[in-house]
DRENDO-1510 file (C-alpha; in Angstrom, 1 decimal, always signed):
<recs>
REC; n; res; u; v; w
REC; 1; MET; +0.0; +0.0; +0.0 .
REC; 2; GLU; +1.2; +3.5; -0.8 .
REC; 3; ILE; +0.2; +6.5; +1.3 .
REC; 4; SER; +0.7; +10.1; +0.5 .
REC; 5; PRO; +0.5; +12.5; +3.5 .
REC; 6; PHE; +1.1; +16.1; +2.8 .
REC; 7; LEU; +4.2; +17.1; +4.8 .
REC; 8; GLN; +5.1; +20.8; +5.0 .
REC; 9; LYS; +8.8; +21.4; +5.7 .
REC; 10; GLU; +8.3; +25.1; +6.3 .
REC; 11; LEU; +6.2; +24.5; +9.4 .
REC; 12; PRO; +7.8; +24.6; +12.9 .
REC; 13; GLU; +6.2; +21.2; +13.6 .
REC; 14; PRO; +8.8; +18.4; +12.9 .
REC; 15; LEU; +8.2; +16.2; +9.9 .
REC; 16; TYR; +8.0; +13.0; +12.0 .
REC; 17; SER; +5.3; +14.6; +14.1 .
REC; 18; GLN; +3.3; +15.6; +11.0 .
REC; 19; LEU; +3.6; +12.0; +9.6 .
REC; 20; TYR; +2.6; +10.5; +13.0 .
REC; 21; GLN; -0.5; +12.7; +13.3 .
REC; 22; TRP; -1.6; +12.1; +9.7 .
REC; 23; ILE; -1.4; +8.3; +10.1 .
REC; 24; LYS; -3.1; +8.4; +13.5 .
REC; 25; ASN; -6.0; +10.5; +12.0 .
REC; 26; GLU; -6.3; +8.1; +9.1 .
REC; 27; ILE; -6.6; +5.1; +11.4 .
REC; 28; GLU; -9.1; +6.8; +13.8 .
REC; 29; GLU; -11.3; +7.9; +10.9 .
REC; 30; SER; -11.3; +4.4; +9.4 .
REC; 31; ARG; -9.5; +5.3; +6.2 .
REC; 32; LEU; -6.6; +3.0; +7.2 .
REC; 33; LEU; -8.4; -0.2; +8.4 .
REC; 34; PRO; -7.2; -3.0; +10.8 .
REC; 35; GLY; -5.2; -5.6; +8.9 .
REC; 36; MET; -3.9; -3.2; +6.3 .
REC; 37; LYS; -0.2; -3.6; +5.7 .
REC; 38; MET; +1.8; -0.3; +5.9 .
REC; 39; PRO; +4.7; +0.6; +3.6 .
REC; 40; SER; +8.1; -0.4; +4.9 .
REC; 41; ILE; +10.3; +2.3; +6.4 .
REC; 42; ARG; +12.5; +2.2; +3.3 .
REC; 43; GLN; +9.5; +2.4; +0.9 .
REC; 44; LEU; +8.0; +5.4; +2.7 .
REC; 45; THR; +11.4; +7.1; +3.0 .
REC; 46; LEU; +11.9; +6.9; -0.8 .
REC; 47; HIS; +8.2; +7.8; -1.6 .
REC; 48; LEU; +8.1; +10.9; +0.7 .
REC; 49; LYS; +11.7; +11.9; +0.1 .
REC; 50; VAL; +12.4; +12.3; +3.8 .
REC; 51; SER; +15.0; +10.9; +6.1 .
REC; 52; ARG; +14.8; +7.4; +7.4 .
REC; 53; ASN; +14.8; +8.8; +11.0 .
REC; 54; THR; +11.6; +10.8; +10.2 .
REC; 55; VAL; +9.7; +7.6; +9.2 .
REC; 56; GLU; +11.2; +5.5; +12.0 .
REC; 57; ALA; +10.3; +8.1; +14.7 .
REC; 58; ALA; +6.7; +8.3; +13.5 .
REC; 59; TYR; +6.3; +4.5; +13.2 .
REC; 60; GLN; +7.8; +3.9; +16.7 .
REC; 61; GLN; +5.4; +6.4; +18.3 .
REC; 62; LEU; +2.4; +4.8; +16.5 .
REC; 63; GLN; +3.5; +1.3; +17.7 .
REC; 64; ALA; +4.0; +2.6; +21.2 .
REC; 65; GLU; +0.4; +3.9; +21.2 .
REC; 66; GLY; -1.0; +0.7; +19.7 .
REC; 67; TYR; -2.0; +2.1; +16.3 .
REC; 68; LEU; +0.5; +0.0; +14.4 .
REC; 69; GLU; +2.0; -3.5; +15.0 .
REC; 70; SER; +5.4; -4.7; +13.8 .
REC; 71; ILE; +5.4; -8.5; +13.0 .
REC; 72; PRO; +8.9; -10.0; +12.4 .
REC; 73; LYS; +9.5; -11.1; +8.8 .
REC; 74; SER; +6.0; -9.9; +7.9 .
REC; 75; GLY; +5.9; -6.1; +8.1 .
REC; 76; ILE; +4.1; -3.3; +9.8 .
REC; 77; TRP; +0.3; -3.6; +10.1 .
REC; 78; VAL; -2.6; -1.4; +11.2 .
REC; 79; SER; -3.8; -2.7; +14.6 .
REC; 80; GLU; -7.3; -3.3; +15.8 .
REC; 81; ILE; -8.2; -0.2; +17.8 .
REC; 82; GLU; -10.5; -0.3; +20.8 .
REC; 83; LYS; -13.6; +1.7; +20.1 .
REC; 84; PRO; -13.1; +4.2; +23.0 .
REC; 85; LEU; -10.0; +5.5; +21.3 .
REC; 86; LEU; -11.8; +6.5; +18.2 .
REC; 87; HIS; -13.3; +9.9; +17.8 .
REC; 88; PRO; -17.1; +9.7; +16.9 .
REC; 89; ILE; -17.7; +10.5; +13.3 .
REC; 90; GLU; -20.8; +12.6; +12.6 .
REC; 91; GLU; -22.8; +11.1; +9.7 .
REC; 92; GLU; -24.5; +13.6; +7.5 .
REC; 93; HIS; -27.9; +12.3; +6.4 .
REC; 94; PRO; -29.4; +13.0; +3.0 .
REC; 95; ILE; -31.8; +15.6; +4.4 .
REC; 96; GLY; -31.9; +17.0; +7.9 .
REC; 97; VAL; -30.4; +16.0; +11.2 .
REC; 98; GLU; -31.2; +12.9; +13.1 .
REC; 99; SER; -30.3; +11.6; +16.6 .
REC; 100; GLY; -31.5; +9.1; +19.1 .
REC; 101; PRO; -31.1; +5.4; +19.7 .
REC; 102; SER; -30.8; +3.1; +16.8 .
REC; 103; SER; -33.8; +0.8; +16.3 .
REC; 104; GLU; -35.4; -1.1; +13.5 .
REC; 105; VAL; -36.8; +1.3; +10.9 .
REC; 106; LEU; -40.4; +0.4; +10.1 .
REC; 107; VAL; -41.2; +3.3; +7.8 .
REC; 108; ASP; -38.7; +5.7; +6.2 .
REC; 109; PHE; -40.2; +9.0; +4.9 .
REC; 110; GLU; -37.0; +9.9; +3.0 .
REC; 111; TYR; -37.5; +12.3; +0.1 .
REC; 112; GLY; -36.1; +11.4; -3.3 .
REC; 113; ASN; -37.2; +7.7; -3.4 .
REC; 114; VAL; -39.4; +6.5; -6.2 .
REC; 115; ASP; -41.8; +3.6; -6.5 .
REC; 116; MET; -39.9; +0.4; -7.2 .
REC; 117; ASP; -42.9; -1.9; -7.6 .
REC; 118; LYS; -44.4; +0.0; -10.5 .
REC; 119; PHE; -41.2; +0.5; -12.4 .
REC; 120; PRO; -41.3; -1.1; -15.9 .
REC; 121; LEU; -38.0; -3.0; -15.3 .
REC; 122; LYS; -38.6; -5.6; -18.0 .
REC; 123; GLN; -39.2; -3.0; -20.7 .
REC; 124; TRP; -36.2; -1.0; -19.5 .
REC; 125; LYS; -33.9; -4.0; -19.6 .
REC; 126; ARG; -35.2; -4.7; -23.2 .
REC; 127; CYS; -34.3; -1.2; -24.2 .
REC; 128; LEU; -30.8; -1.5; -22.7 .
REC; 129; ALA; -30.3; -4.8; -24.6 .
REC; 130; ASP; -31.7; -3.3; -27.9 .
REC; 131; ALA; -29.4; -0.3; -27.5 .
REC; 132; ILE; -26.3; -2.6; -27.4 .
REC; 133; ASP; -27.7; -4.9; -30.2 .
REC; 134; GLN; -28.0; -2.0; -32.6 .
REC; 135; ASP; -25.2; -1.2; -35.0 .
REC; 136; SER; -22.4; -1.6; -32.5 .
REC; 137; ARG; -19.9; +0.8; -34.0 .
REC; 138; TRP; -21.1; +3.6; -31.8 .
REC; 139; LEU; -20.3; +1.6; -28.7 .
REC; 140; PHE; -16.6; +2.1; -29.4 .
REC; 141; GLN; -16.9; +5.9; -29.9 .
REC; 142; TYR; -17.4; +8.9; -27.7 .
REC; 143; SER; -20.9; +10.2; -27.9 .
REC; 144; ASP; -21.9; +13.7; -29.1 .
REC; 145; ARG; -20.8; +16.2; -26.5 .
REC; 146; MET; -24.3; +17.5; -26.2 .
REC; 147; GLY; -25.8; +14.1; -25.9 .
REC; 148; ASP; -27.4; +11.4; -28.0 .
REC; 149; TRP; -29.3; +13.2; -30.8 .
REC; 150; GLU; -32.2; +10.8; -30.8 .
REC; 151; LEU; -32.7; +11.3; -27.1 .
REC; 152; ARG; -32.5; +15.1; -27.4 .
REC; 153; ARG; -35.2; +14.8; -30.1 .
REC; 154; GLU; -37.4; +12.8; -27.8 .
REC; 155; VAL; -36.9; +15.2; -25.0 .
REC; 156; SER; -37.8; +18.1; -27.2 .
REC; 157; ASN; -41.1; +16.4; -28.3 .
REC; 158; TYR; -41.9; +15.4; -24.7 .
REC; 159; LEU; -41.4; +18.9; -23.3 .
REC; 160; LEU; -43.6; +20.4; -26.0 .
REC; 161; GLN; -46.5; +18.0; -25.1 .
REC; 162; SER; -46.1; +17.9; -21.4 .
REC; 163; ARG; -44.8; +21.4; -20.4 .
REC; 164; GLY; -45.4; +23.6; -23.4 .
REC; 165; VAL; -41.7; +24.2; -23.9 .
REC; 166; ARG; -40.9; +24.9; -27.6 .
REC; 167; SER; -37.4; +23.7; -28.5 .
REC; 168; VAL; -35.3; +21.9; -31.1 .
REC; 169; PRO; -32.8; +19.1; -30.3 .
REC; 170; GLU; -29.9; +21.4; -31.1 .
REC; 171; GLN; -30.8; +23.5; -28.0 .
REC; 172; ILE; -30.8; +20.5; -25.6 .
REC; 173; ILE; -27.8; +19.3; -23.6 .
REC; 174; ILE; -27.8; +16.0; -21.7 .
REC; 175; THR; -26.2; +16.1; -18.3 .
REC; 176; ALA; -25.4; +13.8; -15.4 .
REC; 177; GLY; -27.8; +15.4; -12.9 .
REC; 178; THR; -29.1; +18.9; -11.9 .
REC; 179; GLN; -25.8; +19.8; -10.2 .
REC; 180; SER; -23.9; +19.1; -13.4 .
REC; 181; SER; -26.4; +21.3; -15.2 .
REC; 182; VAL; -25.9; +24.2; -12.8 .
REC; 183; THR; -22.1; +23.8; -12.9 .
REC; 184; LEU; -22.2; +24.1; -16.7 .
REC; 185; ILE; -24.5; +27.1; -16.6 .
REC; 186; CYS; -22.3; +28.9; -14.1 .
REC; 187; GLN; -19.3; +28.5; -16.4 .
REC; 188; LEU; -21.3; +29.4; -19.5 .
REC; 189; LEU; -22.8; +32.6; -18.1 .
REC; 190; GLY; -19.5; +33.6; -16.3 .
REC; 191; LEU; -21.2; +33.8; -12.9 .
REC; 192; ARG; -18.1; +33.7; -10.8 .
REC; 193; GLU; -18.1; +36.7; -8.4 .
REC; 194; LYS; -21.5; +37.7; -9.9 .
REC; 195; THR; -24.8; +37.9; -7.9 .
REC; 196; VAL; -27.2; +35.0; -8.3 .
REC; 197; ALA; -30.6; +35.2; -6.6 .
REC; 198; MET; -32.0; +32.1; -5.1 .
REC; 199; GLU; -35.1; +31.2; -3.1 .
REC; 200; GLU; -34.8; +31.1; +0.7 .
REC; 201; PRO; -35.2; +28.4; +1.7 .
REC; 202; GLY; -34.0; +26.6; -1.5 .
REC; 203; TYR; -32.4; +23.4; -2.8 .
REC; 204; SER; -29.1; +23.0; -0.9 .
REC; 205; GLY; -27.6; +20.9; -3.7 .
REC; 206; VAL; -27.7; +23.8; -6.1 .
REC; 207; ARG; -26.6; +26.3; -3.4 .
REC; 208; SER; -23.5; +24.3; -2.8 .
REC; 209; ILE; -22.7; +24.3; -6.6 .
REC; 210; LEU; -23.2; +28.1; -6.7 .
REC; 211; GLU; -20.9; +28.6; -3.8 .
REC; 212; ASP; -18.3; +26.3; -5.2 .
REC; 213; GLN; -18.4; +28.2; -8.5 .
REC; 214; GLY; -17.7; +31.5; -6.7 .
REC; 215; CYS; -21.2; +33.0; -7.1 .
REC; 216; LEU; -22.5; +35.7; -4.7 .
REC; 217; ILE; -25.8; +34.2; -3.6 .
REC; 218; LYS; -28.6; +36.6; -2.8 .
REC; 219; PRO; -31.3; +34.7; -0.7 .
REC; 220; VAL; -34.8; +35.8; -1.8 .
REC; 221; PRO; -37.6; +35.5; +0.8 .
REC; 222; LEU; -40.7; +33.6; -0.1 .
REC; 223; GLU; -44.3; +34.8; -0.1 .
REC; 224; LYS; -47.4; +32.8; -0.3 .
REC; 225; ASP; -47.3; +32.7; -4.1 .
REC; 226; GLY; -43.5; +32.3; -4.5 .
REC; 227; LEU; -40.4; +34.3; -4.3 .
REC; 228; SER; -40.4; +38.1; -3.8 .
REC; 229; ILE; -40.0; +39.8; -7.2 .
REC; 230; GLU; -39.4; +43.2; -5.4 .
REC; 231; TYR; -36.5; +41.7; -3.5 .
REC; 232; ILE; -34.9; +40.5; -6.8 .
REC; 233; GLN; -35.2; +43.9; -8.3 .
REC; 234; THR; -33.3; +45.6; -5.5 .
REC; 235; GLY; -30.2; +43.4; -5.8 .
REC; 236; LYS; -29.4; +43.5; -9.6 .
REC; 237; PRO; -28.5; +39.8; -9.9 .
REC; 238; LYS; -27.2; +38.4; -13.1 .
REC; 239; ALA; -29.3; +35.3; -12.8 .
REC; 240; VAL; -32.1; +33.9; -10.7 .
REC; 241; TYR; -32.5; +30.2; -9.8 .
REC; 242; VAL; -36.1; +29.3; -9.2 .
REC; 243; THR; -38.3; +26.2; -8.8 .
REC; 244; PRO; -41.7; +27.7; -9.9 .
REC; 245; SER; -43.8; +24.6; -10.4 .
REC; 246; HIS; -43.2; +23.3; -6.9 .
REC; 247; GLN; -41.0; +25.4; -4.8 .
REC; 248; PHE; -38.4; +23.3; -3.1 .
REC; 249; PRO; -38.8; +22.6; -0.2 .
REC; 250; ILE; -41.9; +24.7; +0.9 .
REC; 251; GLY; -44.0; +23.6; -2.0 .
REC; 252; MET; -45.9; +26.7; -3.2 .
REC; 253; VAL; -46.5; +27.3; -6.9 .
REC; 254; LEU; -45.2; +30.6; -8.4 .
REC; 255; SER; -48.3; +32.5; -9.5 .
REC; 256; VAL; -48.7; +33.4; -13.2 .
REC; 257; SER; -48.6; +37.1; -12.4 .
REC; 258; LYS; -45.2; +36.7; -10.7 .
REC; 259; ARG; -44.0; +34.6; -13.6 .
REC; 260; MET; -44.8; +37.4; -15.9 .
REC; 261; ARG; -43.1; +40.0; -13.7 .
REC; 262; LEU; -40.0; +37.8; -13.3 .
REC; 263; LEU; -39.8; +37.5; -17.1 .
REC; 264; LYS; -40.2; +41.2; -17.4 .
REC; 265; TRP; -37.3; +41.7; -15.0 .
REC; 266; ALA; -35.1; +39.4; -17.2 .
REC; 267; TYR; -36.1; +41.3; -20.4 .
REC; 268; GLN; -35.4; +44.7; -18.9 .
REC; 269; THR; -32.1; +43.8; -17.2 .
REC; 270; GLY; -30.6; +41.2; -19.5 .
REC; 271; GLY; -30.6; +38.7; -16.7 .
REC; 272; TYR; -31.2; +35.0; -17.0 .
REC; 273; ILE; -33.8; +32.8; -15.2 .
REC; 274; ILE; -32.7; +29.3; -14.4 .
REC; 275; GLU; -35.9; +27.3; -14.1 .
REC; 276; ASP; -35.6; +24.0; -12.3 .
REC; 277; ASP; -38.7; +21.9; -13.2 .
REC; 278; TYR; -37.6; +18.9; -11.1 .
REC; 279; ASP; -40.9; +17.2; -10.7 .
REC; 280; GLY; -43.3; +19.1; -12.9 .
REC; 281; GLU; -45.0; +15.9; -14.1 .
REC; 282; PHE; -46.7; +15.4; -10.7 .
REC; 283; ARG; -49.5; +17.9; -9.9 .
REC; 284; TYR; -52.5; +16.7; -7.9 .
REC; 285; ARG; -54.7; +19.8; -7.4 .
REC; 286; GLY; -55.8; +22.7; -9.5 .
REC; 287; GLN; -55.1; +23.4; -13.2 .
REC; 288; PRO; -51.6; +22.9; -14.6 .
REC; 289; ILE; -49.6; +26.1; -14.6 .
REC; 290; PRO; -47.4; +26.6; -17.7 .
REC; 291; SER; -43.7; +26.5; -17.2 .
REC; 292; LEU; -41.8; +29.7; -17.2 .
REC; 293; LYS; -40.0; +28.6; -20.4 .
REC; 294; SER; -43.3; +28.2; -22.2 .
REC; 295; LEU; -44.1; +31.9; -21.5 .
REC; 296; ASP; -40.6; +33.2; -22.4 .
REC; 297; GLU; -40.8; +35.3; -25.6 .
REC; 298; GLU; -37.3; +36.7; -25.5 .
REC; 299; GLU; -35.3; +33.6; -24.7 .
REC; 300; ARG; -34.1; +34.6; -21.2 .
REC; 301; VAL; -35.1; +31.3; -19.5 .
REC; 302; ILE; -32.7; +28.4; -19.1 .
REC; 303; TYR; -34.8; +25.3; -18.5 .
REC; 304; LEU; -33.6; +22.4; -16.4 .
REC; 305; GLY; -35.3; +19.0; -16.3 .
REC; 306; THR; -34.4; +15.6; -14.9 .
REC; 307; PHE; -35.4; +11.9; -15.2 .
REC; 308; SER; -34.5; +11.2; -11.6 .
REC; 309; LYS; -38.0; +11.8; -10.2 .
REC; 310; CYS; -40.2; +10.7; -13.0 .
REC; 311; PHE; -38.1; +7.7; -14.1 .
REC; 312; LEU; -34.9; +6.4; -12.5 .
REC; 313; PRO; -32.5; +8.2; -10.2 .
REC; 314; SER; -29.6; +5.8; -10.9 .
REC; 315; ALA; -29.8; +6.6; -14.7 .
REC; 316; ARG; -28.2; +10.0; -13.9 .
REC; 317; LEU; -30.1; +11.7; -16.7 .
REC; 318; SER; -30.9; +15.3; -16.7 .
REC; 319; TYR; -31.1; +18.0; -19.4 .
REC; 320; ILE; -30.8; +21.7; -20.2 .
REC; 321; VAL; -32.8; +23.7; -22.8 .
REC; 322; LEU; -30.5; +26.6; -23.7 .
REC; 323; PRO; -31.8; +29.8; -25.4 .
REC; 324; PRO; -30.5; +29.9; -29.0 .
REC; 325; SER; -28.5; +33.0; -28.2 .
REC; 326; LEU; -26.3; +30.9; -25.8 .
REC; 327; MET; -25.7; +28.0; -28.2 .
REC; 328; ILE; -22.9; +29.8; -30.0 .
REC; 329; GLN; -21.2; +30.5; -26.7 .
REC; 330; TYR; -21.7; +26.9; -25.5 .
REC; 331; THR; -20.2; +25.5; -28.8 .
REC; 332; GLU; -17.1; +27.7; -28.4 .
REC; 333; ARG; -16.7; +27.4; -24.6 .
REC; 334; PHE; -17.2; +23.6; -24.3 .
REC; 335; ALA; -15.8; +22.4; -27.6 .
REC; 336; ALA; -13.2; +20.2; -25.8 .
REC; 337; TYR; -15.7; +18.8; -23.2 .
REC; 338; ASN; -16.8; +15.2; -23.6 .
REC; 339; GLN; -20.3; +14.0; -22.7 .
REC; 340; SER; -20.5; +12.8; -19.1 .
REC; 341; VAL; -23.6; +10.5; -19.3 .
REC; 342; SER; -23.1; +6.9; -20.6 .
REC; 343; PRO; -24.0; +6.7; -24.3 .
REC; 344; ILE; -25.6; +3.3; -23.7 .
REC; 345; ILE; -28.0; +4.7; -21.1 .
REC; 346; GLN; -28.8; +7.6; -23.4 .
REC; 347; ARG; -29.6; +5.4; -26.4 .
REC; 348; ALA; -31.7; +3.1; -24.2 .
REC; 349; MET; -33.7; +6.0; -22.9 .
REC; 350; ALA; -34.3; +7.2; -26.4 .
REC; 351; LEU; -35.6; +3.8; -27.4 .
REC; 352; PHE; -37.8; +3.7; -24.2 .
REC; 353; MET; -39.4; +7.0; -25.2 .
REC; 354; GLN; -39.8; +6.1; -28.9 .
REC; 355; SER; -41.6; +2.9; -27.9 .
REC; 356; GLY; -44.2; +4.9; -26.0 .
REC; 357; GLU; -43.2; +3.2; -22.7 .
REC; 358; PHE; -42.1; +6.4; -21.1 .
REC; 359; GLU; -45.4; +8.1; -21.7 .
REC; 360; ARG; -47.3; +5.1; -20.3 .
REC; 361; HIS; -45.0; +5.0; -17.3 .
REC; 362; ILE; -45.6; +8.7; -16.5 .
REC; 363; ARG; -49.4; +8.2; -16.7 .
REC; 364; ARG; -49.1; +5.2; -14.3 .
REC; 365; MET; -46.9; +7.0; -11.9 .
REC; 366; ARG; -49.0; +10.1; -11.9 .
REC; 367; LYS; -52.0; +7.9; -10.8 .
REC; 368; THR; -49.9; +5.9; -8.3 .
REC; 369; TYR; -48.4; +9.0; -6.7 .
REC; 370; GLN; -51.7; +10.7; -6.5 .
REC; 371; ARG; -53.2; +7.7; -4.6 .
REC; 372; LYS; -50.2; +7.8; -2.2 .
REC; 373; HIS; -50.5; +11.6; -1.8 .
REC; 374; GLN; -54.2; +11.2; -1.0 .
REC; 375; ALA; -53.5; +8.5; +1.5 .
REC; 376; LEU; -50.8; +10.6; +3.2 .
REC; 377; LEU; -53.1; +13.7; +3.5 .
REC; 378; ARG; -56.0; +11.5; +4.7 .
REC; 379; SER; -53.8; +9.8; +7.3 .
REC; 380; ILE; -52.4; +13.1; +8.6 .
REC; 381; GLU; -55.9; +14.5; +9.0 .
REC; 382; GLN; -57.2; +11.4; +10.7 .
REC; 383; TYR; -54.3; +10.8; +13.1 .
REC; 384; MET; -52.6; +14.1; +13.6 .
REC; 385; GLY; -55.5; +16.5; +13.3 .
REC; 386; ASN; -54.8; +20.0; +14.4 .
REC; 387; GLY; -51.4; +19.1; +15.8 .
REC; 388; VAL; -49.8; +20.0; +12.5 .
REC; 389; LYS; -50.4; +22.1; +9.4 .
REC; 390; ILE; -49.8; +20.6; +5.9 .
REC; 391; VAL; -47.6; +22.8; +3.7 .
REC; 392; GLY; -47.0; +22.5; -0.1 .
REC; 393; GLU; -49.5; +19.7; -0.8 .
REC; 394; ARG; -50.5; +20.5; -4.4 .
REC; 395; SER; -47.8; +18.6; -6.3 .
REC; 396; GLY; -44.5; +16.7; -6.1 .
REC; 397; LEU; -43.3; +13.8; -4.1 .
REC; 398; HIS; -43.0; +15.4; -0.6 .
REC; 399; ILE; -44.9; +17.6; +1.7 .
REC; 400; LEU; -43.9; +19.6; +4.8 .
REC; 401; LEU; -45.6; +19.6; +8.1 .
REC; 402; LYS; -45.6; +22.8; +10.2 .
REC; 403; LEU; -45.4; +21.5; +13.8 .
REC; 404; LYS; -47.1; +22.9; +16.8 .
REC; 405; GLY; -45.6; +22.8; +20.3 .
REC; 406; ILE; -42.7; +20.6; +19.3 .
REC; 407; THR; -39.5; +21.0; +17.2 .
REC; 408; ALA; -38.5; +18.9; +14.2 .
REC; 409; ILE; -35.5; +17.6; +16.1 .
REC; 410; GLU; -37.7; +16.4; +18.9 .
REC; 411; MET; -40.1; +14.7; +16.5 .
REC; 412; ILE; -37.2; +13.0; +14.7 .
REC; 413; GLU; -35.9; +11.6; +18.0 .
REC; 414; ARG; -39.3; +10.4; +19.1 .
REC; 415; GLY; -40.0; +8.9; +15.7 .
REC; 416; LEU; -36.7; +7.0; +15.6 .
REC; 417; GLN; -37.5; +5.5; +19.0 .
REC; 418; LYS; -40.7; +4.0; +17.4 .
REC; 419; GLY; -39.1; +3.0; +14.1 .
REC; 420; ILE; -40.3; +5.9; +12.0 .
REC; 421; LYS; -37.7; +7.9; +10.2 .
REC; 422; VAL; -38.6; +11.5; +9.3 .
REC; 423; TYR; -36.4; +14.5; +8.3 .
REC; 424; SER; -35.8; +18.1; +9.0 .
REC; 425; PRO; -35.6; +20.5; +6.0 .
REC; 426; LYS; -33.5; +23.0; +7.9 .
REC; 427; ARG; -30.4; +22.4; +5.7 .
REC; 428; PHE; -32.3; +24.2; +2.9 .
REC; 429; TRP; -32.1; +27.5; +4.8 .
REC; 430; SER; -28.8; +29.3; +4.2 .
REC; 431; THR; -29.0; +31.0; +7.6 .
REC; 432; GLN; -29.9; +29.8; +11.1 .
REC; 433; ASP; -33.6; +30.7; +10.8 .
REC; 434; PRO; -35.6; +29.6; +13.9 .
REC; 435; GLU; -38.5; +29.0; +11.5 .
REC; 436; SER; -36.7; +26.1; +10.0 .
REC; 437; HIS; -37.0; +24.1; +13.2 .
REC; 438; SER; -40.8; +24.0; +13.0 .
REC; 439; TYR; -41.0; +22.1; +9.8 .
REC; 440; MET; -40.8; +18.4; +9.1 .
REC; 441; MET; -40.3; +16.9; +5.7 .
REC; 442; LEU; -42.1; +13.7; +4.5 .
REC; 443; GLY; -41.3; +12.0; +1.2 .
REC; 444; PHE; -43.7; +9.4; +0.1 .
REC; 445; GLY; -42.7; +8.3; -3.4 .
REC; 446; GLY; -41.0; +5.0; -2.4 .
REC; 447; LEU; -43.6; +4.0; +0.2 .
REC; 448; SER; -46.7; +1.8; -0.1 .
REC; 449; ILE; -50.0; +3.1; +1.0 .
REC; 450; ASP; -50.0; +0.7; +3.9 .
REC; 451; ASP; -46.6; +2.0; +5.0 .
REC; 452; ILE; -47.8; +5.6; +4.7 .
REC; 453; GLU; -50.8; +5.0; +6.9 .
REC; 454; LYS; -48.9; +2.9; +9.4 .
REC; 455; GLY; -46.1; +5.5; +9.6 .
REC; 456; ILE; -48.4; +8.4; +10.1 .
REC; 457; LYS; -50.4; +6.6; +12.7 .
REC; 458; ILE; -47.3; +5.8; +14.8 .
REC; 459; LEU; -45.8; +9.2; +14.2 .
REC; 460; SER; -48.9; +10.9; +15.5 .
REC; 461; THR; -48.2; +9.4; +18.9 .
REC; 462; CYS; -45.0; +11.5; +19.0 .
REC; 463; LEU; -47.0; +14.7; +19.1 .
REC; 464; PRO; -47.4; +16.6; +22.4 .
REC; 465; GLY; -50.2; +15.1; +24.5 .
REC; 466; LYS; -50.6; +12.0; +22.3 .
REC; 467; GLY; -47.8; +9.9; +23.7 .
REC; 468; ASP; -50.2; +7.5; +25.3 .
REC; 469; GLU; -52.5; +7.1; +22.3 .
REC; 470; GLU; -52.1; +4.1; +20.0 .
</recs>
């Protein structure tokens, strides 16, 4: 095994001490595991270009403390460490913070899961096989840097029928997820050190990308019908990231009047709107509201879509619809970039859409998720009553509950003790807002109706004053 600690000769701390501390940390944090063989003193001396004394001193100290063990004629090995020596490692959960005793999880309301039972696995496997069985020369080539042309054509047709988005395949770029899409857009628009407005709270996965790309994020407060347009106008951002069809995570729908005002802002200032339509297929109440892109007459909206919610998260398939004015810039800026999504997955998805299976799948899932959504709301009303307020229930694959008389952290702890896993959305706030502690997030896409009803019934006993109820 070869290890490569970063040793800094200019520091006052001796090199042997730096090496000792690095190896010790690697063992305590389970990156060097018991039973691993360490490099010999000679190997490590040559690899790190340090003196033999440096390595010997570090190894001797680690052996004295029980982290390493020297076995004659065998080598130096990582020892089995007693658990009390180890520092506890905090695990970051997908959404929210959890604590409490570990117990069997009966129902997990994690957001992001999709229904496995209704997935057309047989048809998808056939499309994967057909993709490989086609003229196989393309298997040995890099795909088009914008993505499989047939898939882009199918996406263009689908968006026109389902979301009213008018586009041509030459405007569409296939990406490996929304975060990849946002990274590309940041580079394309030159957003480093530029102001980007974003809903507050908003999707932390995108916020992280904007921060990593050096953007100056302007949090925009939410009103009952979506983000505040007045607040955007005061900050002069170069771009606005928005989830208008189902605000994430609160769930309200951006009103048509606000959509028109946001478009007017873009036209007057030359700014761009990044519309993330992450689960626009699933709306359960009221009339469908057109996408921002479908209302865009001057091509200032960059439209983002994904197959993760409506099809299969592991396919890692998302897409961007770029305004024609940005296509020349894209062609010049990303001429040397290869496509990041597997060509086999792309071709199979194109075949899946061409066969009509994708449209049938969406219709089935819309009905399936609507039944689950209704079961969730019905169970909350029956078992939790006035103890909570339902937020953002018109569409999507999650809802929020506004808690009364108890914090989300307390509900999470009580739920875990009874085998019910729920989540706090507080990570979606960019600041420590006390309001965030009063919300609880429930995803329902991957649960059966029986699990939903059972989970809510048990969870209701965690509310104040209901601990003795069954």
